[in-house]
Backbone as ProteinMPNN parsed JSONL, in Angstrom:
{"seq_chain_A": "XXXXXXXXXXXXXXXXXXXXXXXXXXXXXXXXXXXXXXXXXXXXXXXXXXXXXXXXXXXXXXXXXXXXX", "coords_chain_A": {"N_chain_A": [[2.43, -4.813, -6.841], [3.778, -3.113, -9.527], [5.473, -0.407, -10.804], [6.494, 0.96, -13.771], [9.804, 2.141, -14.204], [10.015, 4.522, -15.746], [7.615, 5.735, -15.27], [7.459, 6.394, -12.654], [7.076, 8.417, -9.682], [5.01, 9.965, -10.555], [2.556, 9.718, -9.551], [1.293, 7.349, -10.155], [1.459, 4.871, -8.716], [0.26, 5.657, -6.299], [-2.322, 6.294, -7.206], [-3.228, 3.768, -8.103], [-3.169, 2.319, -5.683], [-5.01, 3.822, -4.146], [-7.31, 3.311, -5.638], [-7.657, 0.566, -5.184], [-8.124, 0.53, -2.384], [-10.439, 2.117, -2.332], [-12.239, 0.471, -3.72], [-12.796, -1.452, -1.823], [-13.969, -0.072, 0.213], [-16.533, -0.275, 1.184], [-16.64, -2.368, 2.906], [-15.165, -3.569, 5.936], [-11.782, -4.247, 6.03], [-8.579, -5.902, 5.953], [-5.673, -5.129, 4.32], [-2.942, -6.789, 3.199], [0.469, -6.676, 2.253], [3.559, -7.284, 0.528], [6.59, -5.688, 0.398], [9.558, -4.166, -0.947], [12.049, -2.953, 1.257], [12.744, -0.342, 0.658], [10.428, 0.852, -0.162], [8.834, 1.11, 2.013], [8.201, 3.512, 3.438], [6.557, 4.808, 1.567], [4.219, 3.207, 1.67], [3.595, 3.399, 4.411], [2.91, 6.096, 4.618], [0.478, 5.975, 3.487], [-1.199, 4.687, 5.174], [-0.47, 2.099, 5.975], [1.124, -0.349, 8.108], [4.137, -1.731, 9.448], [4.425, -5.234, 9.624], [6.069, -7.505, 9.699], [9.564, -8.07, 9.162], [11.867, -9.273, 6.802], [14.95, -10.035, 5.651], [15.476, -7.925, 2.98], [12.883, -7.216, 2.709], [9.534, -6.22, 3.605], [6.608, -7.001, 5.327], [3.553, -5.445, 5.107], [0.589, -4.035, 6.575], [-2.701, -2.797, 6.304], [-5.536, -1.366, 7.767], [-8.707, -0.949, 6.629], [-11.852, 0.6, 5.933], [-15.359, 1.42, 5.946], [-15.849, 4.453, 4.37], [-13.142, 5.145, 4.218], [-10.425, 6.545, 2.33]], "CA_chain_A": [[2.258, -3.726, -7.784], [5.041, -2.666, -10.094], [5.349, 0.763, -11.666], [7.643, 1.102, -14.658], [10.677, 3.237, -13.767], [9.738, 5.758, -16.49], [6.347, 6.306, -14.812], [7.521, 6.623, -11.21], [6.993, 9.802, -9.179], [3.962, 10.649, -11.311], [1.295, 9.425, -8.887], [0.685, 6.117, -10.663], [1.321, 3.932, -7.599], [-0.732, 6.196, -5.373], [-3.631, 6.148, -7.839], [-3.589, 2.347, -8.081], [-3.447, 1.943, -4.3], [-6.268, 4.475, -3.764], [-8.389, 2.589, -6.305], [-7.86, -0.7, -4.469], [-8.752, 0.847, -1.102], [-11.799, 2.598, -2.626], [-13.072, -0.673, -4.113], [-13.166, -2.218, -0.639], [-14.395, 0.877, 1.239], [-17.853, -0.645, 1.709], [-16.459, -3.407, 3.916], [-13.942, -3.421, 6.719], [-10.867, -5.292, 5.622], [-7.153, -5.694, 6.116], [-4.901, -5.373, 3.098], [-1.549, -7.116, 3.475], [1.316, -6.682, 1.071], [4.995, -7.473, 0.722], [7.293, -4.697, -0.404], [10.971, -3.947, -0.665], [12.168, -1.99, 2.354], [12.861, 1.015, 0.123], [9.075, 1.365, -0.391], [8.094, 1.083, 3.266], [7.672, 4.846, 3.743], [5.449, 5.041, 0.633], [3.019, 2.55, 2.187], [3.272, 3.962, 5.727], [2.238, 7.377, 4.384], [-0.849, 5.679, 2.977], [-1.974, 3.991, 6.191], [-0.008, 0.744, 6.271], [2.1, -0.485, 9.18], [5.006, -2.9, 9.337], [4.018, -6.423, 10.35], [7.279, -8.295, 9.905], [10.646, -7.754, 8.232], [12.728, -10.411, 6.491], [15.961, -9.588, 4.697], [15.207, -6.574, 2.465], [11.455, -7.094, 2.447], [8.69, -5.894, 4.749], [5.173, -7.227, 5.169], [2.804, -4.289, 5.592], [-0.845, -4.272, 6.681], [-3.523, -1.6, 6.482], [-6.937, -1.594, 8.121], [-9.537, -0.023, 5.877], [-13.261, 0.325, 6.131], [-16.357, 2.335, 5.424], [-15.48, 5.864, 4.334], [-11.714, 5.381, 4.026], [-10.009, 6.852, 0.959]], "C_chain_A": [[3.651, -3.344, -8.26], [4.754, -1.489, -11.019], [6.632, 0.885, -12.468], [8.488, 2.293, -14.205], [10.408, 4.563, -14.481], [8.466, 6.454, -16.014], [6.341, 6.6, -13.313], [7.516, 8.111, -10.888], [5.985, 10.629, -9.971], [2.59, 10.375, -10.702], [0.631, 8.136, -9.326], [0.442, 5.123, -9.526], [0.271, 4.377, -6.607], [-2.138, 6.022, -5.926], [-4.106, 4.699, -7.804], [-3.977, 1.923, -6.667], [-4.761, 2.564, -3.816], [-7.458, 3.766, -4.397], [-8.693, 1.278, -5.588], [-8.586, -0.45, -3.154], [-10.199, 1.295, -1.32], [-12.738, 1.447, -2.972], [-13.562, -1.463, -2.91], [-13.651, -1.328, 0.503], [-15.731, 0.502, 1.878], [-17.771, -1.734, 2.781], [-15.207, -3.082, 4.727], [-13.027, -4.574, 6.336], [-9.43, -4.897, 5.964], [-6.497, -6.024, 4.791], [-3.463, -5.61, 3.52], [-0.776, -7.108, 2.167], [2.761, -6.891, 1.475], [5.695, -6.482, -0.175], [8.768, -4.686, -0.051], [11.059, -2.859, 0.388], [12.283, -0.545, 1.87], [11.497, 1.659, -0.122], [8.246, 1.445, 0.884], [7.467, 2.446, 3.579], [6.483, 5.183, 2.848], [4.155, 4.465, 1.203], [2.628, 3.071, 3.566], [2.514, 5.284, 5.576], [0.806, 7.189, 3.897], [-1.64, 4.762, 3.909], [-1.553, 2.583, 6.543], [1.022, 0.772, 7.396], [2.904, -1.754, 8.975], [4.469, -4.025, 10.201], [5.253, -7.237, 10.7], [8.294, -7.933, 8.827], [11.494, -9.008, 8.04], [13.676, -9.994, 5.37], [15.652, -8.16, 4.266], [13.718, -6.327, 2.2], [10.677, -6.88, 3.734], [7.26, -6.283, 4.411], [4.474, -6.05, 5.834], [1.331, -4.663, 5.652], [-1.546, -2.945, 6.91], [-4.948, -1.996, 6.767], [-7.766, -0.533, 7.422], [-10.993, -0.384, 6.083], [-14.127, 1.419, 5.54], [-15.857, 3.779, 5.527], [-14.011, 6.15, 4.187], [-11.418, 5.668, 2.573], [-8.57, 6.469, 0.777]], "O_chain_A": [[4.588, -3.266, -7.466], [3.9, -1.57, -11.902], [7.726, 0.909, -11.905], [7.943, 3.341, -13.859], [10.558, 5.625, -13.876], [8.253, 7.628, -16.316], [5.318, 7.012, -12.768], [7.9, 8.946, -11.707], [6.1, 11.853, -10.046], [1.571, 10.76, -11.276], [-0.492, 7.853, -8.909], [-0.661, 4.594, -9.391], [-0.52, 3.566, -6.127], [-3.05, 5.641, -5.192], [-5.271, 4.437, -7.505], [-4.989, 1.25, -6.471], [-5.545, 1.894, -3.142], [-8.505, 3.632, -3.764], [-9.857, 0.923, -5.407], [-9.558, -1.138, -2.841], [-11.088, 0.892, -0.571], [-13.9, 1.446, -2.564], [-14.627, -2.079, -2.964], [-13.735, -1.783, 1.644], [-16.021, 0.924, 2.997], [-18.749, -1.983, 3.485], [-14.304, -2.398, 4.245], [-13.444, -5.732, 6.319], [-9.121, -3.734, 6.224], [-6.745, -7.081, 4.211], [-2.835, -4.742, 4.127], [-1.295, -7.481, 1.115], [3.13, -6.693, 2.632], [5.431, -6.432, -1.376], [9.168, -5.144, 1.02], [10.237, -1.943, 0.409], [11.948, 0.38, 2.61], [11.41, 2.878, -0.274], [7.073, 1.813, 0.835], [6.296, 2.505, 3.952], [5.508, 5.777, 3.309], [3.123, 5.137, 1.223], [1.438, 3.176, 3.863], [1.578, 5.552, 6.329], [0.015, 8.133, 3.895], [-2.62, 4.14, 3.5], [-2.222, 1.928, 7.341], [1.7, 1.776, 7.612], [2.417, -2.728, 8.402], [4.102, -3.816, 11.357], [5.457, -7.611, 11.855], [7.927, -7.539, 7.72], [11.799, -9.716, 9.0], [13.24, -9.643, 4.274], [15.574, -7.269, 5.112], [13.347, -5.35, 1.549], [11.1, -7.299, 4.811], [6.753, -5.941, 3.343], [4.767, -5.705, 6.979], [0.867, -5.503, 4.881], [-1.042, -2.078, 7.624], [-5.509, -2.858, 6.092], [-7.538, 0.662, 7.615], [-11.326, -1.533, 6.373], [-13.672, 2.235, 4.738], [-15.496, 4.259, 6.601], [-13.641, 7.315, 4.04], [-12.061, 5.118, 1.679], [-8.017, 6.643, -0.309]]}, "name": "protein", "num_of_chains": 1, "seq": "XXXXXXXXXXXXXXXXXXXXXXXXXXXXXXXXXXXXXXXXXXXXXXXXXXXXXXXXXXXXXXXXXXXXX"}
């Protein structure tokens, strides 16, 4: 996911991520993603955990299921 710098800090990334999680709320699933380390806190605050770190990037994973938002 990439949010244009002019649109950052306006909730765009959060809205997109919530939409993805909502779409898969009917099933239990793991969502894995790769992000720059500067975005790790953003994803941790939304239920993801660090899986592995390599250079300046972090693989994150979140377990989501029925009723998660």
